[in-house]
N, C-alpha and C positions, 0 to 999 in steps of 0.2 A: 468437657473432659475433666473427670474427677482426679484429684491428686492421688498418687500412690500412697498407701498406708504402711506405716511401720507397726506391725502387730506384735513385735518380738516380746515386749514386756508390757502387758495390757492390764491396767488397774481398773477393777470394778469396785466402786466405793460402797461402803456399808456404814451408814451414819451411826448405828448403835455400836458397832465394833470400834469405830474411831473414838467414841467416848469423849472424855474431856479435852482431848487433843483437838478434836474437830476434823471435819472433812477437808476444809481448805488447807489447814496446816499439814495434814497427812499428805495431801496431794502435792503441796509445795516441796516437802522433804522427799517424796517419792520421785517426782520429776527431776529434782536435782541429782538424784542418784540412779537414774537410768530408765524410768518408766517412759514408754514411747507413745502411749495412748491412754486416755482416761474415759471411762464410762460412768456417768452419774446414775446410780441406782438407789432409790429410796422409796419402796412401795408404800411405806406408812405415811409419807408426807402428803399434805394436800397440795393442790396445784400451785397456789401462791407461794408456799414455802419452797416447793421444788424449783420454781422459777427463780426465786431470790437466791437460793443456794447455787443454782446453775450459773447465774450471772456473776456471782462471786468467783466461781471457778473459771469462767471465761476471762475475767479480769486477771486472775492469778496466772493463767496460762499464756496470756498475751506476750508475744515475743519469744516464747520457748520453742515454738515449732511443734508442740504437742497438742493434738486436737482433743476437744471434748465432744463426746457423743452422749445422747440420753437414752436410757433404757425405757422401752415401751411407749412413753408418752410423746409420740411423734408430733402431736398437735402443739407441743410446747417448745419444740426445737427452735423455731424462729424467734419466739419471745425471749428465749435464753441467749440466742446468738451462737448456739452450738453448731458444730460442723456436720452433725447428722444424728442418726438414731440407730438403735438396735432393737429388733423385734424377735419374740419367741414364737413357738408353734401355736400358742394359745392367744397371742396378741393380734393386733391389726395385721391383716394380710399384707404381704410385701408390695403388691401392685398399688393399692390405695395409699400405702405408706409412702411410696415413691411419688405419687401424685401430690401428696401434701408437702413433701420435702423439696420437690423440684429436681432438676437434672444434676445440679452441682453438688448436692449433699451426699454424705456417706450413709450407706444403709447396710447393716449386718443382719444376718438371720441365724437363729439357733437351730441346730439339728441334733438329733440323737441316734438316728438310724440311717442305713443305706437307702431305705425307702424314702426318707425325708429328702435326701440328696437327689434321688431320682425325680421326686415330685417337684423339686425346685429347679430342675434343669431348664424348664420353659421360661424361667424368669430372666435368664441371660444377664444383660447388663443392668437390670433393675436393682440387683444387689451387688455388693462389693466384696464380701467375705462371709465365711461361715464360722459361727461359734459352735464348737463340738464338745458335747459333754452332758452330764458329768462323766469324766473319765474314771475317777475314783469317788468313793463316798465322801460326802461333804456335809457341813452343818449350817452353812450360811443361807441356804435356800430350801426351806422345809418341803416345798411342793415339787422339787426337782425330780426328774426321771431317775430310774435306777442306773448305777454306774455301768458304763460300757466296756471299760478296760482299754489297754493299749492296742490290742489287736484290732478292735473295732475302730479305734481312732485311726490307725494306720490304713485300714481299708477305706475309710471315709476320705482321708487325705488323698489317696490314690484315685478314688472315684470322682472327687470334686473338681469342677472346672474353676473354682475360686480358691484363693488362699484360705487356710483353715487355722483358727486359733483354738487351742484346747483349754478347757476349764473344768474345774471340779477336783478338789483335794490335791492341788498341785503345789508343791514346795520342796525344798531340799533337793535330793538327788532325782526326784521325779521330773524336775525341769529338764535335766539332761536326757532322761528316757523319752520325754515328749519330743525333744528336738530330733532324736534319732528316727522318729516316725515320719519326718518330713513336714511336720506342721510348721506354719509360719510364725507361731508364737505361743506364749502361755498367758492365759488370763488368770489373775489371782485376786483374791479378796483377803482372806485371813492371813495369807503369807506376808501381807504388808499392813493392812488395817488393824489397829489395836496392838501392834508389836511395841515392846518397850523402847526399842531403838529403830524407828522407821527407816532412817537413812541406812543403817547397817543391814537391815532385813532386805531392803530394796536392792542394795548393792550386791548382796549375795545372790539374789535371783538373777540380776543382770550378769554377774560374773559367770554363773553356772550356764546361763543361756549362751554366752559368748565363747565358752570353751569349745574347742574343736570336738566334734563328735568322735567316738572311738574309731569308726571306720576312716574318718578324715585323718586322724592322727596317724593311723597305720599307713595310710596311703602316702603321707608326707615323709614317713620314716623309711619307706622302701626306696 
């Protein structure tokens, strides 16, 4: 039985954006201010560098209750000691990824369309959550699909048998707009990585996510 995930404020790391501050220090400040899950993503790093950085993050996160998952490189999850992995539509298929990970690890899958959700239905408990997006235009992943917008996100959330975390161009008031779709969380990159004040930037995302949605506020006031 895999542990339930808190997808609410999901940090995807970007080594270049983190700059001189570094990935580990960025994650430290972000977790201290409300990040609930961290994904290590660094497509430019070789496997040895990726594993070394992953192990540093596992050490940093120990005792926080915040899991680390790895992007794409499922075969390195065990060497890092990460809690699981996340795969995209063009990465290793989810079924062989699950075989590599074993039954207890976390596995997320990226989707961009309702057809992707429909195709994933046969996976059942092979995966734990869906990453949906990009919702808006973004600059951190040059090969990303075209943005789908809030309406498509809402449709995918409704159609999905798994919790959904939205990604792509999310920051500021867009966090609240995503919450109103019923998504389980927001995945952010540049809203945290590379910010002059990482603690403040993370806390703002956390506060915005935690604010009652407009319809909830109305319901409580009636």
